[in-house]
C-alpha positions as CSV (number, residue, x, y, z in Angstrom):
1,M,-0.9,19.5,14.7
2,Q,1.7,20.3,17.2
3,I,5.4,19.5,16.8
4,R,5.3,16.9,19.6
5,N,2.5,15.0,17.9
6,V,4.4,15.0,14.6
7,Q,7.5,13.6,16.5
8,S,5.6,10.6,17.8
9,A,3.9,10.0,14.4
10,G,7.2,10.4,12.6
11,A,8.9,8.0,15.0
12,G,6.1,5.5,14.5
13,L,6.5,5.7,10.7
14,L,10.3,5.5,11.0
15,S,9.9,2.3,13.1
16,A,7.7,0.7,10.5
17,L,10.1,1.6,7.7
18,F,13.1,0.4,9.7
19,A,11.5,-2.9,10.7
20,A,10.0,-3.6,7.2
21,S,13.3,-2.9,5.4
22,C,14.7,-6.3,6.3
23,C,12.0,-8.5,4.8
24,L,8.6,-6.9,4.1
25,I,9.7,-4.3,1.6
26,P,11.9,-6.7,-0.4
27,L,9.1,-9.3,-0.4
28,G,6.6,-6.7,-1.7
29,L,9.0,-5.7,-4.4
30,I,9.5,-9.3,-5.4
31,A,5.8,-9.8,-5.5
32,V,5.3,-7.0,-8.0
33,G,8.4,-8.0,-10.0
34,L,10.6,-5.1,-9.0
35,G,13.0,-6.8,-6.7
36,S,15.1,-9.9,-6.5
37,V,15.7,-12.6,-4.0
38,G,19.3,-11.7,-3.8
39,W,18.4,-8.2,-2.6
40,M,16.0,-9.7,-0.1
41,M,18.7,-11.9,1.2
42,T,21.1,-9.0,1.5
43,M,18.6,-7.0,3.4
44,M,17.8,-9.9,5.7
45,S,21.4,-10.1,6.7
46,Y,20.9,-6.8,8.5
47,Q,17.8,-7.9,10.5
48,W,20.0,-7.9,13.6
49,L,19.9,-4.1,13.2
50,T,16.6,-3.3,11.6
51,I,14.2,-5.3,13.8
52,P,15.6,-4.0,17.2
53,G,15.8,-0.5,15.7
54,G,12.2,-0.7,14.6
55,I,11.1,-1.9,18.1
56,L,13.2,0.9,19.7
57,F,11.7,3.6,17.5
58,L,8.2,2.2,18.1
59,G,8.7,2.3,21.9
60,L,10.0,5.9,21.6
61,A,7.0,6.9,19.6
62,Y,4.5,5.4,22.1
63,Y,6.5,7.0,24.9
64,S,6.3,10.4,23.2
65,Y,2.6,10.0,22.5
66,F,1.6,9.0,26.0
67,K,3.8,11.6,27.6
68,E,2.2,14.4,25.5
69,R,-1.3,13.0,26.2
70,G,-0.6,12.9,29.9
71,R,0.7,16.5,29.8
72,C,-2.4,17.7,28.0
73,T,-4.6,15.9,30.4
74,Q,-2.9,17.6,33.4
75,A,-2.9,21.0,31.7
76,G,-6.4,20.7,30.5
77,C,-5.4,21.4,26.9
78,R,-6.7,19.8,23.7
79,F,-4.5,17.1,22.2
80,V,-4.6,18.0,18.6
81,G,-4.1,15.1,16.1
82,Q,-4.6,12.5,18.8
83,H,-6.6,10.1,16.5
84,F,-4.2,10.6,13.5
85,T,-1.2,9.9,15.7
86,M,-2.7,6.8,17.3
87,G,-3.7,5.5,13.8
88,I,-0.1,5.9,12.7
89,L,1.2,4.1,15.8
90,I,-1.3,1.3,15.3
91,F,-0.2,1.0,11.6
92,A,3.5,1.0,12.7
93,T,2.8,-1.6,15.3
94,G,1.3,-3.9,12.7
95,I,4.2,-3.5,10.3
96,V,6.8,-4.1,13.1
97,S,4.7,-7.2,14.2
98,L,4.6,-8.5,10.6
99,A,8.4,-8.1,10.3
100,L,9.0,-9.8,13.6
101,G,6.6,-12.6,12.6
102,A,8.4,-13.1,9.3
103,I,11.6,-13.6,11.3
104,L,10.1,-15.8,13.9
105,F,7.9,-17.9,11.5
106,P,9.8,-18.1,8.2
107,S,7.7,-21.1,7.1
108,L,4.7,-18.7,6.6
109,I,6.8,-16.5,4.3
110,N,8.0,-19.6,2.4
111,G,4.3,-20.5,1.9
112,L,3.5,-17.0,0.7
113,L,6.4,-17.1,-1.8
114,H,5.1,-20.4,-3.2
115,V,1.7,-18.9,-3.7
116,I,3.1,-15.9,-5.5
């Protein structure tokens, strides 16, 4: 896999981690008994930074991916790791979407916490 492919996949994973750090990671840790609601509330106070950061890194990852794909199409080269990188980007998009959904629709998270 080329360095440019690793950069877009890495930026995609970074965006998922960044966006999930405000609410999804603490919620998962609470679900398995390793976290606390206080820690989740502390992390959620930084959502003004983590959600836009996750969206920004995700946008940069897609930009890097499509730029490299376009370059390979014009040069006639093989885009090594194309499916792996796109899989990571789709995974990261799902995580960022879940984090954004948790912010925009908190009643769903409340329902999940009552079930757990």
